[in-house]
N, C-alpha and C positions, 0 to 999 in steps of 0.2 A: 395712735390712730384715734380719731374722733368720729363716731358714727352718729349721724343725725336721725332722729326717729320722730314719727308722730305718735299720738296716743293710741293708735289702733293696732299696734304690733306687739302687745305684751306677751303673746304666746310664742312669737318668733324670737324675741330678745328678752328672756326672763332674767334680766339683770337690772339693778337700780339705775334709773335715769336721772339726769340732772337737768332741771328746767333751764333753758337758755335765758329766760327772763330774769332768773336769779343771778346768773353769771353776768348778765349785762348790768345789773345793779351792784356788782362787786360784793355780793352776799358772801360773807366770810365762810360760812358752812359749805355753801355750794362750791366755792373756789377750793376749799380744803378737800372736799370729796373728789373734785376733778384731779387735783394734784396726786392724791392718794391712789386713785384708780389708774392713772397713767403710770405712776411709779411702780405699782404692784401688779397690775394686770396688763399693762402696755396698751390699754384702750379704755375708752369711756363712751357711754351713750348719752347724748344730749337731746332732750325732747324740745321740739319747736312747734310754734303755732303755724297755721296754714300760710300766712303771709311771709313768715320766715322761711318756710319750706320752698316757696316760690322763688325767693331771693337766692337761696342756696342752689336751686335747680338752674337758675340763670347763671350763677357763678360757675357751676360745674360745666355747663355748655360752653361758656366763654373760655374756661381753662382748657377744655378738650380742643376747642378751635385753635388756641394758641399752641399747645403742645403737639397737636397732630397736623396743623395746617401752616405752621410757620417754618421757614427754612432754618437750618442750623446756624447759618451766618447771622440771620436776624435775631434768633434767640440769644446767641452769644453776645450780640451788640448791646443787650440790656444789662449785662453783668457789670456791677460796680463794686470795686474794693475800696475800703476806707480804713484809716487807722482806728484801732480799738484801744482799750486800756492796755498798757504795757507794749509789747512788741507785736501783738497779734493784729490780724486784719479782719474786718467785718465784711460780709458779703450781702449785697442786695441784688435782685434781679435773677436771671436764669442761672441754673447750675445743674450739670448732669452728675449726680452723686455716684451712681453705678450704672451699668448697662441697663438695669431694670428700673432705675429711679431718677426722674427728672423733677426738679423743684423750681419754684419762682418765689423768692423771698421778698417780702415787703416789710420795711422797717421805717419807723417814724424818726429814729435817731440812733446814735451810737450806743446808748445805754439800755437797750432793750434786751 
């Protein structure tokens, strides 16, 4: 899980935050912190600027509209399977992982 945070919630989330701006620049230390946090804590807090927070809020509302307002048939129609390395298949688009978890995977290519 990745939690987005502005700089006003230090009392609520008293854990180290990774600035999104450093991740966007592929800062090695920030990327290493992100990987370590996810591997060891199963979550990370990423701090964002107001314009990034607005973009994420828009993305969240769009995702909610898709997952809550789209028919199952239309969601399923976005699913794309493609060959990966070896015998495995890659997945992009909609997938219902469990009864409690739906995802929409976006990939730029088969080697992500």
